[in-house]
C-alpha positions as CSV (number, residue, x, y, z in Angstrom):
1,M,96.4,80.9,3.7
2,T,95.6,81.1,7.4
3,H,92.5,83.1,8.7
4,R,92.4,84.8,11.9
5,V,89.2,85.6,13.4
6,I,89.0,88.3,15.8
7,L,86.3,88.5,18.2
8,R,85.4,91.3,20.6
9,F,83.5,90.2,23.8
10,E,81.7,93.1,25.8
11,I,80.9,91.1,29.2
12,F,79.3,92.0,32.0
13,P,82.4,92.6,34.7
14,E,80.3,90.8,37.5
15,L,80.6,87.6,35.3
16,A,84.0,87.8,34.0
17,R,85.3,85.1,36.0
18,D,82.4,82.7,35.0
19,F,82.8,83.8,31.3
20,E,86.6,83.0,31.5
21,E,86.0,79.5,32.8
22,T,83.1,78.8,30.3
23,W,85.2,80.3,27.3
24,S,88.0,78.0,28.5
25,E,85.7,74.8,28.1
26,I,84.4,75.9,24.8
27,G,87.9,76.6,23.6
28,E,89.0,73.1,24.5
29,S,86.2,71.8,22.2
30,I,86.8,73.9,19.4
31,S,90.9,73.0,19.6
32,R,89.4,69.6,18.4
33,E,88.1,70.8,15.0
34,P,90.4,69.7,12.4
35,A,90.6,73.2,10.6
36,N,91.4,75.0,13.8
37,L,94.7,76.2,14.6
38,G,94.7,77.5,17.8
39,Q,93.0,80.4,19.7
40,T,93.8,82.5,22.6
41,L,91.8,84.7,25.0
42,V,92.9,88.1,26.2
43,R,91.7,90.5,28.4
44,D,91.8,94.1,27.6
45,T,94.2,96.2,30.2
46,E,92.2,99.6,29.3
47,E,88.3,98.8,28.7
48,E,87.0,96.7,31.6
49,G,84.8,93.9,30.7
50,V,86.3,93.9,27.3
51,Y,88.0,90.4,25.9
52,W,89.2,89.3,22.7
53,V,89.6,86.1,21.3
54,L,92.2,85.4,18.5
55,T,91.8,82.0,16.5
56,D,93.5,80.9,13.6
57,W,91.8,78.8,10.9
58,E,93.2,76.7,7.9
59,D,91.1,78.6,5.7
60,E,88.1,80.7,5.5
61,P,85.6,77.9,3.9
62,R,86.3,75.7,6.8
63,F,85.6,78.3,9.4
64,R,82.6,79.5,7.9
65,A,81.5,75.6,7.7
66,F,82.1,75.4,11.6
67,E,80.8,78.9,12.0
68,L,77.4,77.6,10.7
69,S,77.7,74.3,12.5
70,A,75.1,73.1,15.1
71,R,77.8,72.5,17.6
72,H,78.8,76.1,17.4
73,V,75.4,77.4,17.8
74,V,75.5,75.8,21.0
75,H,78.9,77.3,22.1
76,R,77.4,80.6,21.1
77,Q,74.3,79.9,23.2
78,R,76.5,79.1,26.4
79,L,78.4,82.7,26.1
80,K,75.5,84.7,25.3
81,P,74.2,85.5,28.8
82,Y,77.8,86.7,29.7
83,R,77.9,89.2,26.6
84,K,76.5,92.7,26.4
85,G,78.0,93.5,22.9
86,G,81.0,92.8,20.6
87,G,81.7,92.0,17.2
88,M,83.8,89.7,14.9
89,N,86.3,90.2,11.9
90,V,87.7,87.8,9.7
91,T,91.3,88.3,8.6
92,E,93.8,86.7,6.4
93,I,97.3,86.3,7.4
94,V,99.6,88.5,5.0
95,R,102.8,87.6,6.5
96,H,103.8,86.5,10.2
97,I,107.3,87.0,11.5
98,V,108.7,85.0,14.1
99,P,111.2,86.5,16.4
100,A,115.1,86.2,15.4
101,S,115.9,84.3,18.4
102,A,113.4,81.4,17.2
103,A,115.0,81.3,13.8
């Protein structure tokens, strides 16, 4: 069952552009992980400096292995200067409904 990791990034507003560029570079690297199924960066429209990352993984054990890997520690260190707060939730997709037009 697919696992979706939801990350909340609270970014110093004056660093938002640099954060987006750095995240894009890191996202490209993560997209090459065999168990990664894709990711999306979104900017909150109501809270300045808040971003959300939605990233899907084949399963939780493979995500956790990546999360603890040395290469991911490097990613986190690169993002650290931009963050003033945030959080992470690991979720399991129960059901995904595609638009009727796509069926």
